[in-house]
C-alpha positions in Angstrom: 2.5 -2.3 24.8 -0.4 -1.6 23.4 0.9 1.6 21.0 3.4 -1.1 19.7 0.4 -3.2 19.0 -1.7 -0.4 17.3 1.9 0.5 15.1 2.1 -3.2 14.2 -1.5 -3.3 12.9 -1.6 -0.2 11.0 1.4 -1.7 9.3 -0.3 -5.3 8.4 -3.7 -2.9 7.3 -1.6 -0.6 5.2 0.7 -3.4 3.9 -2.1 -5.8 3.4 -4.2 -3.4 1.1 -1.2 -2.3 -1.1 -0.4 -5.9 -2.1 -4.0 -6.4 -2.6 -4.3 -3.3 -4.9 -1.1 -4.4 -6.6 -1.5 -7.9 -7.7 -5.5 -6.9 -8.6 -3.9 -4.2 -10.8 -1.8 -6.8 -12.4 -4.2 -9.2 -13.0 -7.0 -7.4 -13.8 -5.4 -4.3 -15.9 -1.7 -5.1 -17.3 -2.1 -8.9 -17.8 -3.0 -9.4 -21.7 -6.3 -11.6 -21.4 -5.2 -15.1 -22.0 -2.7 -14.7 -19.4 -5.3 -13.3 -16.7 -6.5 -16.8 -15.2 -2.7 -18.1 -15.4 -1.4 -15.1 -13.5 -4.5 -15.3 -11.0 -3.8 -18.4 -9.9 -0.2 -17.8 -9.4 -0.9 -14.9 -6.9 -3.7 -16.5 -5.3 -2.0 -17.2 -1.7 -0.7 -13.3 -2.1 -4.9 -11.6 -2.4 -6.6 -14.3 -0.4 -4.2 -13.7 2.0 -4.4 -9.8 2.1 -8.2 -9.9 1.8 -8.3 -11.5 5.2 -5.7 -9.8 6.7 -7.2 -6.6 5.6 -10.2 -7.6 7.4 -8.7 -8.5 10.5 -6.3 -5.8 11.2 -9.1 -3.4 10.3 -11.2 -4.8 13.3 -8.4 -5.2 15.7 -7.4 -1.7 14.8 -11.0 -0.5 16.3 -10.2 -2.7 19.5 -6.4 -1.0 20.2 -7.5 2.5 19.5 -10.3 1.7 22.2 -7.7 0.7 24.0 -5.8 3.7 23.9 -9.0 5.7 24.2 -9.7 4.2 27.5 -7.4 2.6 30.6 -5.5 0.0 28.5 -5.8 -3.3 27.5 -8.8 -4.0 29.2 -10.6 -1.7 27.0 -9.7 -3.5 24.0 -12.7 -5.8 24.4 -15.3 -3.1 25.9 -18.1 -2.6 23.9 -18.8 0.9 25.8 -15.7 2.0 24.3 -16.0 1.1 21.1 -19.1 2.7 20.6 -17.4 5.7 22.0 -14.4 5.3 19.5 -17.2 4.9 17.0 -18.4 8.3 17.8 -15.2 10.3 17.0 -13.7 11.3 13.7 -11.6 8.0 13.6 -14.4 6.0 14.1 -16.5 7.1 11.5 -14.2 6.6 8.6 -12.9 3.5 10.4 -16.7 2.3 10.5 -16.6 2.2 6.9 -13.1 1.0 6.7 -14.7 -2.3 8.5 -17.7 -2.3 6.9 -15.5 -2.7 3.2 -13.3 -5.1 4.7 -16.1 -7.5 5.7 -17.6 -6.6 1.7 -14.6 -7.7 0.5 -14.2 -10.9 2.2 -17.8 -12.0 0.9 -16.7 -10.9 -2.5 -14.1 -13.6 -2.2 -16.1 -16.0 -0.9 -18.8 -16.0 -3.4 -16.2 -15.5 -6.3 -18.2 -13.7 -8.7 -17.0 -13.6 -12.5 -15.5 -10.6 -12.2 -13.7 -11.1 -9.2 -10.7 -9.3 -9.4 -12.0 -6.0 -10.6 -14.6 -5.9 -7.4 -11.3 -6.7 -5.1 -9.5 -3.6 -6.9 -12.2 -1.5 -6.5 -12.5 -2.2 -2.9 -9.0 -2.0 -2.2 -8.9 1.1 -3.6 -11.9 2.4 -1.6 -10.4 1.4 1.7 -7.1 2.8 1.0 -9.0 6.2 -0.2 -10.6 5.9 3.6 -7.5 6.0 5.0 -6.7 9.8 4.3 -9.6 10.6 6.3 -7.4 9.8 9.2 -3.9 10.8 10.6 -2.2 13.9 9.9 -4.3 14.3 6.6 -7.5 15.0 8.4 -6.1 17.7 10.6 -8.2 20.3 9.1 -11.8 21.1 7.8 -12.2 23.5 5.5 -11.2 23.1 1.5 -7.7 23.2 2.3 -8.3 20.2 4.6 -10.1 18.4 1.7 -7.3 19.1 -0.6 -5.1 17.6 1.8 -7.1 14.4 1.9 -7.6 13.9 -1.8 -3.8 14.6 -2.5 -3.1 11.9 0.9 -5.4 9.6 -1.4 -3.5 10.0 -4.3 -0.2 9.0 -2.2 -1.8 6.1 -1.0 -3.3 5.1 -4.3 0.1 4.8 -6.3 1.8 3.8 -3.6 -0.2 1.0 -3.6 0.3 0.5 -7.2 3.7 1.1 -7.1 4.7 -1.1 -4.0 2.0 -3.9 -4.4 3.0 -4.6 -8.0 6.3 -5.7 -7.2 5.4 -9.1 -6.3 3.4 -10.1 -9.4 6.2 -8.5 -11.6 8.6 -11.3 -9.6 5.9 -13.8 -11.0 6.0 -12.3 -14.3 9.7 -12.6 -14.2 9.7 -16.3 -13.0 6.9 -17.2 -15.7 9.3 -15.6 -18.6 11.1 -18.5 -18.4 8.6 -20.9 -19.9 8.4 -20.9 -23.3 4.4 -20.9 -23.5 4.2 -18.1 -21.1 6.7 -15.9 -22.3 5.4 -13.2 -24.4 2.8 -13.0 -22.1 4.8 -12.5 -19.1 6.7 -10.2 -21.1 3.8 -7.9 -22.1 2.6 -7.9 -18.7 5.8 -6.7 -17.2 6.4 -3.8 -19.9 2.9 -2.5 -19.1 3.6 -2.4 -15.3 7.4 -0.5 -16.3 5.0 1.9 -18.8 2.5 2.7 -16.1 4.4 2.5 -13.3 6.3 5.8 -14.1 2.8 7.3 -13.7 2.9 5.8 -10.4 6.5 6.3 -9.2 5.7 10.3 -10.4 2.7 10.2 -8.7 3.8 9.6 -5.2 6.7 11.7 -5.3 4.6 14.7 -6.1 1.7 13.9 -3.6 3.9 13.2 -1.2 5.8 16.7 -1.5 2.6 18.4 -1.9 1.6 16.3 1.8 5.0 17.7 3.3 4.7 20.8 2.7 0.8 20.9 3.8 1.9 19.3 7.3 4.9 21.6 8.0 5.2 24.1 5.6 8.3 25.3 3.9 10.3 25.1 7.2 11.8 21.9 8.4 12.0 22.0 12.6 15.0 19.3 12.6 14.8 18.8 16.1 11.3 17.1 15.7 11.6 13.5 15.6 8.6 13.5 13.1 10.7 15.2 10.6 13.6 13.1 11.2 11.7 10.3 10.5 10.6 11.9 7.6 13.8 12.7 5.9 14.7 8.4 7.2 11.4 8.0 4.4 12.9 10.3 1.3 16.1 9.1 1.6 14.7 5.3 1.3 12.0 6.3 -1.3 14.8 7.9 -3.3 17.1 4.5 -3.5 13.9 2.9 -4.3 13.1 5.0 -7.2 16.9 4.6 -8.2 17.0 0.9 -8.1 13.5 1.1 -10.2 15.3 3.1 -12.9 18.3 1.2 -13.1 16.3 -1.9 -13.2 14.1 -0.3 -16.2 16.6 1.5 -18.1 20.1 -0.2 -17.6 19.1 -4.3 -17.1 16.1 -4.8 -19.1 17.7 -3.6 -22.1 20.2 -6.2 -21.5 17.9 -9.5 -20.8 19.0 -11.2 -24.1 22.7 -10.1 -24.4 23.4 -10.7 -20.5 22.4 -14.1 -18.3 23.4 -12.8 -15.7 21.1 -9.2 -15.8 17.6 -11.3 -15.2 19.2 -12.4 -11.9 20.4 -8.8 -10.8 17.1 -7.4 -12.0 14.7 -10.0 -9.4 17.4 -9.5 -6.8 17.1 -5.6 -7.0 13.3 -6.1 -6.9 13.5 -8.1 -4.0 15.6 -5.4 -2.5 13.2 -2.8 -3.4 10.2 -4.4 -1.7 12.7 -5.0 1.8 12.9 -0.8 1.4 9.5 -0.8 0.7 8.7 -2.7 4.1 11.2 -0.1 5.9 9.2 2.9 4.6 6.2 1.3 5.6 7.0 0.4 8.9 8.7 3.9 9.4 5.1 5.5 8.4 3.6 3.5 10.9 5.2 4.6 13.2 5.7 8.7 13.0 2.0 8.8 11.6 1.3 8.2 15.7 3.3 11.5 16.2 3.2 15.0 16.1 4.6 17.0 13.8 5.7 19.1 15.6 
C-alpha cells in the first residue's frame, strides 16, 4: 500500500510541475502582450492548483520515503526517520525540492508584478532537481553528470510540450471570440513553432537517457524494459497526433468547420496519453533496470 501511495505522489508531483511549467511558458513567453492578462486569468485555476499540489506532494513524498526506508506507515510521521532520509542523496536533493516548493507558494501569495516569470523559473528549477534522483543519479562521475544534465533537458522539454496542451485548448476556445481571435491564433502558432523544439528534445534526450541506463542491449525479460517500450509506443502516438494536428488539421481550419473540433478532440487524446505515459514513468522509475 505504501509503495502505491509513493507512486501516486510521484505522479501528482511530476504532473503538477509540468502543468505549472507549461502554463507559465504559455502566459509569459508565447502569448502576445495584450493577451497575457486575459490568458493568465483563464488559466488561473490551473497554475494555482499546480503550485499547491507541487508543494504538498513534495512534503508527502518525503514522508512516504521515510515510511519505505523505515518500518512502514508509522515511520511516515517519525521525525527521526525524516532526518535519516534527509541524510541520503535523495534527501539532500529533496530538501531543496521542498524549499523551492515553499518559495513557489510564497511567491504565489505575494503576487509580484513578474509573477508568471518567477513561477516559470521556480517550476523549471524543481524539474531540474528531479534529475538528481532516480536512475539518472546512479553514477557519480563525469558520465553521471552528463546523464543528469540530459535527463534535466528531457524533463523540461516534456513539461513544455505536455504542460502546454491545456493552454493550447484554452486558446482554441478563445479564438472563437472576435475580440481575441488574432491574439489567440498568434499564441497557438508560437506554441506550434517552438513546440517542434520541445518534441525533438524529448525524443533525443529520451533516447540518450535509455542508452545511458541500458546500453545497446534490451533485455526483454526485464519488466523495466517492457514498460519502457510501452512508453515509447504511447509517445510515438502522441507525436503522430501532434503532427496530424499541425500539418493536416490547422491548414483546414478556415475551409472545414469540423477541423477545429477534431483538433480539440485529438489534443484531449494527446493529454490522456501523456497522463498514461507519466503514470508508467512513475511506476517503473521505482524498478531496477535489469
